[in-house]
Every structure is written in C-alpha cells, then in structure tokens.
C-alpha positions as CSV (number, residue, x, y, z in Angstrom):
1,M,16.1,-14.2,-6.5
2,T,16.4,-12.5,-9.4
3,T,15.9,-8.6,-9.2
4,A,16.1,-5.3,-11.3
5,A,16.4,-2.2,-9.8
6,F,14.1,1.2,-10.8
7,S,14.4,3.1,-7.5
8,Q,16.4,3.2,-4.4
9,D,14.0,1.4,-2.0
10,W,11.5,-0.6,-4.2
11,E,12.9,-3.9,-6.7
12,V,11.6,-5.6,-9.6
13,V,10.7,-9.6,-8.6
14,G,11.5,-11.4,-11.5
15,I,12.3,-9.7,-14.7
16,P,9.8,-6.0,-15.6
17,G,7.1,-7.3,-18.0
18,F,7.0,-10.6,-17.1
19,S,3.7,-11.4,-18.8
20,A,3.0,-12.2,-22.6
21,G,1.0,-9.9,-23.4
22,I,-0.9,-6.5,-22.2
23,V,-2.2,-7.2,-18.6
24,Q,-6.1,-6.0,-17.3
25,D,-7.9,-6.6,-14.2
26,I,-4.6,-7.6,-11.8
27,S,-4.5,-9.3,-8.5
28,L,-2.1,-10.2,-6.2
29,V,-1.6,-12.6,-3.3
30,F,0.5,-15.1,-1.4
31,N,0.4,-18.6,-0.6
32,T,1.0,-20.3,2.6
33,N,4.6,-20.5,1.7
34,G,4.7,-16.5,0.7
35,E,5.3,-17.3,-2.9
36,P,3.7,-14.4,-5.0
37,Y,0.5,-15.3,-7.0
38,V,-0.6,-13.0,-10.2
39,A,-3.8,-13.1,-11.7
40,Y,-5.1,-11.3,-14.7
41,R,-6.8,-10.7,-18.2
42,D,-4.1,-11.8,-20.5
43,G,-3.6,-10.2,-23.9
44,G,-1.0,-12.3,-24.9
45,N,-3.7,-15.3,-24.4
46,S,-6.6,-14.0,-26.5
47,F,-7.3,-12.2,-22.8
48,K,-8.3,-15.3,-21.7
49,A,-7.1,-15.6,-17.6
50,T,-3.4,-16.7,-16.5
51,V,-1.9,-17.3,-13.0
52,M,1.7,-16.8,-12.5
53,R,3.8,-17.7,-9.6
54,H,7.3,-16.4,-8.4
55,N,9.4,-19.6,-7.5
56,G,12.0,-17.4,-5.6
57,N,13.8,-17.6,-9.3
58,N,11.2,-17.2,-12.2
59,W,8.0,-16.3,-12.8
60,T,6.1,-19.6,-13.9
61,S,2.4,-20.0,-15.0
62,V,0.2,-22.3,-12.8
63,G,-1.1,-24.3,-15.0
64,T,-1.4,-23.3,-18.7
65,A,-1.4,-20.1,-19.6
66,G,-4.6,-18.7,-21.2
67,F,-6.5,-21.3,-19.2
68,T,-10.1,-20.0,-19.5
69,P,-12.5,-21.4,-22.8
70,G,-12.7,-17.1,-23.6
71,E,-12.1,-13.8,-22.5
72,V,-12.2,-12.9,-19.4
73,S,-12.7,-9.5,-16.9
74,Y,-12.4,-8.3,-13.3
75,T,-10.6,-11.6,-12.5
76,S,-10.0,-12.0,-8.4
77,L,-7.9,-14.4,-6.6
78,V,-7.5,-16.3,-3.3
79,I,-5.6,-19.4,-2.0
80,D,-7.2,-21.3,0.5
81,N,-5.2,-22.4,3.8
82,S,-3.9,-25.5,2.0
83,G,-2.5,-23.7,-0.8
84,T,-5.0,-24.1,-3.5
85,P,-5.7,-21.3,-5.8
86,Y,-9.2,-19.6,-6.4
87,I,-10.1,-17.0,-9.7
88,A,-13.6,-15.6,-9.9
89,Y,-13.9,-13.7,-13.4
90,S,-16.7,-12.3,-15.5
91,D,-16.6,-15.6,-18.5
92,S,-17.1,-14.1,-22.1
93,S,-17.7,-17.5,-23.6
94,L,-21.4,-17.9,-21.4
95,D,-22.7,-14.4,-21.3
96,S,-20.3,-12.7,-19.0
97,K,-22.0,-14.2,-16.3
98,A,-19.7,-15.6,-13.5
99,T,-17.1,-18.5,-13.0
100,V,-14.8,-19.7,-10.3
101,M,-11.8,-22.0,-11.1
102,K,-9.5,-23.5,-8.8
103,F,-6.2,-25.3,-10.0
104,D,-6.3,-29.2,-8.6
105,G,-2.1,-29.3,-9.1
106,T,-2.4,-30.0,-12.7
107,N,-5.5,-28.4,-14.3
108,W,-7.7,-25.9,-13.8
109,V,-10.8,-27.1,-13.0
110,V,-15.0,-25.2,-12.7
111,V,-15.9,-25.2,-9.1
112,G,-19.3,-25.6,-9.2
113,T,-21.4,-24.5,-12.3
114,A,-19.3,-22.4,-14.8
115,G,-21.5,-18.9,-15.6
116,F,-23.4,-19.6,-12.6
117,S,-25.3,-15.8,-12.4
118,A,-28.5,-15.3,-13.5
119,D,-27.0,-13.0,-16.3
120,T,-24.5,-10.9,-17.0
121,A,-21.8,-10.3,-14.0
122,Y,-19.5,-7.8,-13.8
123,H,-16.8,-6.3,-11.2
124,T,-16.2,-9.9,-9.5
125,S,-14.9,-10.0,-6.0
126,L,-14.0,-13.5,-4.5
127,A,-13.1,-14.2,-1.0
128,I,-12.6,-17.3,1.0
129,S,-13.3,-17.5,5.0
130,N,-11.1,-19.2,7.7
131,T,-12.8,-22.3,7.1
132,G,-12.8,-22.7,3.5
133,E,-16.2,-21.4,2.3
134,L,-16.1,-19.1,-0.9
135,F,-17.6,-16.3,-1.6
136,V,-18.1,-13.9,-4.8
137,A,-20.1,-10.4,-5.0
138,Y,-20.8,-8.9,-8.5
139,Q,-22.7,-6.7,-10.2
140,D,-25.4,-8.3,-11.5
141,W,-27.3,-7.1,-14.5
142,A,-30.5,-9.7,-13.6
143,E,-31.2,-7.3,-10.4
144,G,-30.7,-3.8,-12.2
145,Y,-26.8,-3.8,-12.0
146,N,-27.3,-4.4,-8.1
147,V,-24.8,-6.4,-6.1
148,T,-25.2,-10.1,-5.8
149,V,-23.2,-12.2,-3.3
150,M,-22.8,-16.0,-3.6
151,K,-21.8,-19.0,-1.6
152,F,-20.6,-21.9,-3.1
153,N,-22.4,-25.2,-0.5
154,G,-19.9,-27.6,-2.1
155,S,-22.2,-28.2,-4.9
156,N,-23.6,-25.1,-6.1
157,W,-23.4,-21.6,-5.8
158,I,-26.5,-20.1,-4.1
159,P,-27.5,-16.4,-3.5
160,V,-26.3,-14.9,0.4
161,G,-29.6,-13.0,1.5
162,S,-31.7,-11.5,-1.2
163,P,-29.9,-11.1,-4.9
164,G,-29.3,-7.5,-5.6
165,F,-29.6,-6.4,-2.5
166,S,-27.8,-2.8,-2.7
167,G,-30.8,-0.9,-4.4
168,G,-30.2,2.3,-6.8
169,G,-28.5,0.5,-9.6
170,S,-25.9,1.3,-11.7
171,I,-23.6,0.3,-14.7
172,Y,-20.5,0.9,-11.8
173,T,-21.3,-0.4,-8.6
174,D,-17.6,-2.1,-7.9
175,P,-18.5,-4.4,-5.6
176,A,-15.7,-5.1,-2.8
177,L,-16.3,-8.0,-0.8
178,A,-13.9,-9.1,2.6
179,I,-14.6,-11.3,5.7
180,G,-14.1,-10.4,8.7
181,N,-12.3,-12.7,11.8
182,S,-15.8,-13.7,12.9
183,G,-16.8,-15.0,9.7
184,N,-19.0,-12.1,8.8
185,L,-19.3,-10.9,5.1
186,Y,-18.8,-7.2,3.9
187,V,-19.2,-5.7,0.9
188,A,-18.3,-1.9,0.0
189,F,-19.8,-0.4,-3.7
190,R,-20.3,3.2,-5.1
191,D,-24.0,3.5,-4.1
192,A,-26.0,4.6,-7.0
193,G,-29.0,5.2,-4.4
194,N,-27.0,7.7,-2.4
195,A,-25.6,9.9,-5.1
196,S,-23.0,7.2,-6.0
197,K,-21.2,7.8,-2.7
198,M,-19.3,5.0,-0.4
199,S,-21.5,2.7,1.1
200,V,-20.3,-0.4,3.1
201,M,-23.6,-3.2,3.8
202,E,-23.0,-6.4,6.0
203,F,-24.9,-9.8,6.1
204,D,-26.4,-10.3,9.5
205,G,-26.8,-14.3,8.8
206,N,-30.4,-13.2,7.4
207,T,-30.6,-9.9,5.5
208,W,-27.9,-7.6,4.3
209,V,-27.8,-4.1,6.5
210,Y,-25.7,-1.1,6.5
211,V,-22.8,-0.2,8.6
212,G,-23.1,2.9,9.8
213,I,-25.1,5.7,7.5
214,P,-25.6,4.6,3.8
215,G,-22.8,6.9,1.4
216,F,-20.7,8.6,3.9
217,S,-18.0,9.8,1.5
218,A,-17.5,13.0,1.2
219,G,-18.6,12.8,-2.6
220,N,-18.9,9.7,-5.1
221,I,-16.5,7.3,-5.2
222,I,-14.3,4.7,-7.6
223,Y,-11.6,2.1,-7.0
224,P,-13.2,0.9,-3.0
225,S,-11.0,-1.9,-1.2
226,L,-12.1,-2.9,1.9
227,A,-9.3,-4.5,4.5
228,F,-9.6,-5.3,7.8
229,D,-6.8,-4.4,10.9
230,S,-5.6,-6.7,13.3
231,N,-8.3,-5.8,15.9
232,N,-10.4,-6.8,13.2
233,D,-11.8,-3.3,12.3
234,L,-13.3,-2.5,9.4
235,H,-11.3,0.1,7.0
236,V,-12.2,1.1,3.2
237,A,-9.8,3.2,0.4
238,Y,-11.5,4.8,-2.3
239,T,-11.0,7.6,-4.9
240,D,-12.6,10.2,-3.2
241,G,-14.6,12.5,-5.5
242,G,-15.3,14.7,-3.1
243,N,-11.8,15.4,-2.7
244,E,-10.7,16.1,-6.3
245,G,-10.4,12.6,-6.7
246,K,-7.6,12.1,-4.3
247,A,-6.9,9.1,-1.9
248,T,-9.0,8.6,1.4
249,V,-9.3,5.9,4.1
250,M,-11.8,5.4,6.4
251,K,-12.5,3.4,9.4
252,F,-15.6,2.4,11.3
253,D,-15.6,2.8,14.9
254,G,-18.3,0.2,16.0
255,N,-21.0,3.4,15.2
256,N,-19.2,5.8,12.3
257,W,-17.6,6.3,9.6
258,I,-14.1,8.1,10.7
259,P,-11.3,9.1,8.4
260,V,-7.7,7.6,9.1
261,G,-6.0,10.8,9.1
262,N,-6.7,13.4,6.8
263,T,-9.2,12.3,4.1
264,G,-8.1,13.5,0.6
265,F,-4.3,13.3,1.9
266,S,-2.9,12.3,-1.7
267,E,-0.9,14.9,-3.5
268,D,-3.4,14.7,-6.2
269,E,-5.9,12.4,-8.1
270,V,-5.8,8.8,-7.8
271,S,-6.4,5.6,-9.3
272,F,-6.4,1.5,-9.0
273,T,-6.6,2.0,-5.0
274,S,-5.2,-1.1,-3.2
275,L,-5.1,-1.2,0.8
276,A,-4.0,-4.1,2.8
277,F,-2.3,-4.3,6.3
278,S,1.5,-4.8,7.3
279,N,2.3,-7.7,9.6
280,A,2.2,-5.3,12.5
281,G,-1.0,-3.7,11.3
282,A,-0.8,-0.3,9.8
283,P,-2.3,0.7,6.8
284,Y,-0.5,0.8,3.7
285,I,-2.6,2.3,-0.2
286,A,-1.2,1.5,-3.3
287,F,-2.9,3.7,-6.4
288,R,-1.6,5.0,-9.6
289,D,-0.8,8.5,-8.5
290,K,-1.3,11.4,-11.1
291,A,1.0,13.7,-9.3
292,N,4.2,11.6,-10.1
293,A,3.4,11.0,-14.1
294,N,0.9,8.1,-13.5
295,K,3.6,5.6,-11.6
296,A,2.7,3.6,-8.6
297,T,3.0,5.4,-5.8
298,T,2.5,3.3,-2.0
299,M,2.0,5.5,1.1
300,F,1.0,4.2,4.9
301,Y,0.1,6.3,7.9
302,N,2.0,6.6,10.8
303,G,-0.6,7.2,13.5
304,T,-0.3,10.7,12.5
305,D,-0.1,11.2,9.0
306,W,0.0,9.5,5.5
307,V,3.6,9.0,4.1
308,A,5.3,7.7,0.9
309,L,6.8,4.3,1.3
310,G,10.2,5.1,0.0
311,T,10.3,6.8,-3.5
312,E,6.8,8.5,-4.8
313,G,6.3,7.2,-8.2
314,F,8.9,4.4,-7.5
315,S,7.7,2.6,-11.2
316,E,9.8,3.1,-14.0
317,G,7.3,4.2,-16.6
318,A,2.8,4.6,-15.7
319,T,1.1,2.2,-14.1
320,G,-2.4,0.8,-14.0
321,Y,-4.7,-1.9,-12.0
322,T,-2.3,-1.6,-8.9
323,S,-2.4,-4.5,-6.2
324,L,-0.9,-4.4,-2.9
325,A,-0.2,-7.6,-0.3
326,F,2.2,-8.7,2.1
327,S,4.7,-11.5,2.0
328,N,4.7,-13.7,5.1
329,T,7.4,-12.1,6.4
330,G,5.9,-8.6,6.0
331,M,7.5,-7.3,3.1
332,P,4.8,-5.0,1.0
333,Y,4.8,-6.3,-3.2
334,V,2.7,-3.9,-5.7
335,A,1.8,-5.7,-9.0
336,Y,0.6,-3.5,-11.9
337,L,0.4,-3.1,-15.8
338,D,4.0,-1.4,-16.7
339,A,3.6,1.1,-19.2
340,S,7.5,1.1,-19.7
341,N,7.1,-2.5,-20.5
342,G,4.5,-3.0,-23.3
343,E,1.8,-3.0,-20.5
344,K,2.8,-5.8,-19.0
345,A,2.6,-7.6,-16.1
346,T,5.2,-6.0,-13.3
347,V,5.8,-6.7,-9.4
348,M,7.7,-4.8,-7.5
349,R,8.5,-5.3,-3.7
350,Y,9.9,-2.7,-1.1
351,T,13.4,-3.6,0.4
352,G,13.5,-0.7,3.0
353,T,12.6,-0.4,6.7
354,L,8.8,-0.5,7.8
355,E,7.3,2.1,9.8
356,I,10.3,3.3,11.0
357,N,8.3,5.7,13.2
358,T,8.1,3.1,15.9
359,V,10.5,2.4,18.3
360,Q,11.9,-1.2,19.2
361,A,14.0,-2.4,21.5
362,V,18.1,-1.9,20.2
363,P,21.2,-3.4,20.8
364,F,22.5,-0.1,20.6
365,S,22.6,3.6,22.0
366,I,22.4,7.2,20.7
367,Y,24.1,9.8,22.3
368,P,23.7,12.9,22.4
369,N,20.1,13.1,21.8
370,P,19.2,15.6,20.5
371,A,22.6,16.5,18.7
372,Q,23.7,19.0,16.3
373,H,27.1,18.2,14.9
374,N,27.6,14.3,15.6
375,I,26.0,11.4,17.1
376,Y,27.9,8.1,19.0
377,L,27.0,4.9,18.8
378,Q,28.0,2.9,21.2
379,W,26.8,-1.2,20.8
380,E,26.8,-4.3,23.3
381,E,29.5,-7.1,22.9
382,G,28.7,-9.1,20.1
383,T,26.1,-6.9,18.0
384,Q,28.9,-5.4,16.0
385,P,26.6,-4.3,13.0
386,N,27.3,-5.0,9.3
387,S,25.5,-1.6,8.2
388,V,24.6,1.6,9.4
389,S,22.4,4.0,7.7
390,I,20.3,7.2,8.5
391,R,16.7,7.2,7.4
392,D,14.1,10.3,7.5
393,M,10.6,10.1,9.0
394,Q,9.7,8.6,5.6
395,G,11.6,5.8,5.6
396,R,14.1,7.5,2.9
397,N,17.7,6.7,3.0
398,V,19.7,9.8,3.7
399,M,23.1,8.6,4.6
400,E,25.2,5.3,4.6
401,I,28.2,5.2,6.7
402,F,30.5,3.2,5.2
403,P,32.9,1.6,6.6
404,V,31.1,1.1,9.9
405,I,32.5,3.7,12.4
406,N,30.6,4.7,15.9
407,T,31.2,8.7,15.1
408,I,28.5,10.2,12.4
409,N,28.5,13.4,11.1
410,I,24.8,14.8,10.9
411,E,25.5,18.3,10.2
412,T,24.1,18.3,6.7
413,L,20.9,16.8,7.7
414,R,18.0,19.4,7.9
415,S,16.2,19.6,11.5
416,G,13.9,16.8,12.2
417,I,13.4,13.5,13.6
418,Y,15.6,10.8,12.0
419,F,16.4,7.0,12.7
420,C,19.7,5.0,12.5
421,V,19.0,1.9,11.0
422,F,21.2,-0.7,12.7
423,E,21.9,-4.3,10.5
424,N,23.6,-7.3,11.9
425,A,23.3,-10.9,12.4
426,D,20.3,-10.8,14.4
427,G,18.6,-8.4,12.2
428,V,17.4,-4.9,11.3
429,F,17.1,-2.3,14.7
430,Y,16.7,1.4,14.5
431,K,16.6,4.0,17.2
432,K,14.8,7.6,16.3
433,F,17.6,10.8,17.1
434,I,16.9,14.4,16.8
435,K,18.9,17.0,14.9
436,K,18.8,20.5,16.2
C-alpha cells in the first residue's frame, strides 16, 4: 500500500488529495473484503456524486466519476453483506428530492424511483439492516422541515411511520439514522421543538417514540452521529452548544441518557463529529479540532477519560467533513476534506496500538514494576521480539529500543503509567508498568 506520513502515528492511505477536485459531504465505509470506500460531492465533476475505492495500491473510481445526472448534496454511503455499495443524496436534478442508487458491478443504477421524496430532502442519512433492507432519513420540506424515514420494499420507497414525525420544524435538523442488532430503527436529530437540543427517536413498529426524554443535551447541538456498541447500547456524539461547542458523547442506559466520561471533553470547539466503535467495543470520535488549527483529531474513551489517539491535529492542514470508520482488522481510518491539498479528499489511518489501557496476556514479563531507573524484559523461548517500544497512556511513542535489548533505561521518562510494546512474529503485545 502506498503511504505518505504527516504524523508519527497516522499515515495517508494512497496519496493525499486523491479526488479530482474539491469535495464535500464525505462518507467513509468498508466493504466485506476490508477495502475502504469514500463517497462525496465532487467539485472536480460538476459537484455530482463520486465513489472511490482503495484497492491496496491506489484510489480508483467505482463506476464512472460524477455518475449522477446533476449536482448532489448530503451523500451517504453504505455497503451490504454481498459487497454492493448504495448511496443516498439530495438530487438537484429533481428539485433536491431524495434519490438512492446502487452499483451493479458495471454501472450506478437507481433504486426504486429517482427523487422519491415528496419535496426537497436535505441531510439524507442511509442505513442498511442485517437482512439487506434499505432505509433513508432526511429533513423533509414537505413536512415543515421535520424528519421523515423511508424504506425500500423491493419496488417502492414507503414511509416508516408518519412522515415528518419529529415535530418542531427547523431548517436544520440534521438527522442521523442507525439500526440496532434487533433491526429497530433509531434516528438522532437537532430537535427544534426542544430548543434545538439533542433528541433520539425509535420506531416501535407502529409509531416513532422518544428514547429517554426529548432534548436531553445541555444546550443546542449540531453534527449528531449515532452508533451502537458491541452490547447494542445506543450512543450519540455531537457538538455541544451547552458546553462551548466542545464534543460530547452520551449513552442510553435503558432509562436515561448518561454522559460517556465528561461532557464537553475536547479542548475547544469541534465540528463534523463522527462516532464509531472499535472491534474491542471502545467508542472513538473524529472531528475538526479548533484547538489544533482545525486539523483532524481522533479521541477514544479508555474507561475513565477521553484521550487523543496518537497525535492531536494529525492531518497536514485544516479539515472538514471528517468521517470515521474501522477496517475489518480493527484499525481506524478518517476521511476528510484536506485544505492543505486543494480541499480535495484525503484518507488517513492510525498505525499505532489501539486501546493500550487494556492489559492482555503477553509472552514476556517486566521487572521490577514499579521501577525508577531500569526495567528488564524476559521473554519466553522462541518469542524473540523484532521491535520493542514504550508508549504513554495516550498511545504516543515515547521511546524506541534499537537494537532490541532486555535492559531498558527509563530515567528520562516522567513518573506515570506506560506500556511496553513488544512485537514478534506472532503479533503485537503490550504490558503495563509504572515509572516512579
């Protein structure tokens, strides 16, 4: 895979700025083979939709670049279990109504009827169930800017519950749609009927009902991102107007919405929040980070605090439309508008060790522990390491041991908790130690 590094622990996938022109409304997903796909509004092709795939060496167009009849907005991409990609968007060629297309292996074809919404549809959010059913949520101008969800029944797009069920009406509702393991539909949105705070609703089979109380955030919100953890617990991330525009993540515990860690945990204002869960079940969030010159930052929750994943502001320059997804092998990727490369699309992936706050069985031991001057490594026969390094609690590399030796001087480290990262032919392992 061709890569170019801008930070120690994040690397570019392919080349930076790989799109034909400026991009907006980026959506990043992976297919069943672990290949990343990116959909976006493509300024290099008259702002029509383009989908690109990284094949292990290069970014290549999935079908024709700019395949839609006209300009698009709010592109949202999913891939089904057979590997077929689907895209939803607001279709300017049809009065900005909602359209969904799929790639049939040769061409992009319309699913159902193009422009199937009753009127203009903004903030389209596409989701697919485990059984392959397609759903799309959007801000519905035919229903006073409220949220509508539609389902494709194999022939037509039909409403799920009542159209415009959210109430309140607002030019900016920004719905985010997600499907639980049980197949239940959930939508998060900026709720104008409740002071533009965060609300989440669920379809109970007959009607849309609030999950917990409506308007549960501290203040008004933007950029909601909805996701489930491995236990099927519902989480939502957003830019929190009640906490100076910083990032907040909330979890529904079955009765109430509770904060995951501190509310407003980022250093400064954030935008384009994107929430996803690692294979180990930890929540991660990517965003445009005002505290770091609007570059991209990713953070994860370690069970106690939100900490940066590697370098804060890891992108080369300012970003927009950050979209976070995990590969099949469990590595986080972030796609974004890259201001340092003509506002074109760039994708970066994390190359460090994830969630090193968790201790696993390892083929080596450390002694003494705690230690002040030196630590000594002892490994099992046949498990000789190829590399050894020391990382801090935020996953940052603070020491490389080369050549590999079993006595490591740690006098230059500050007092605190660290991890020794041990890589051999069997994989990467880590063990916690305390520097006095």
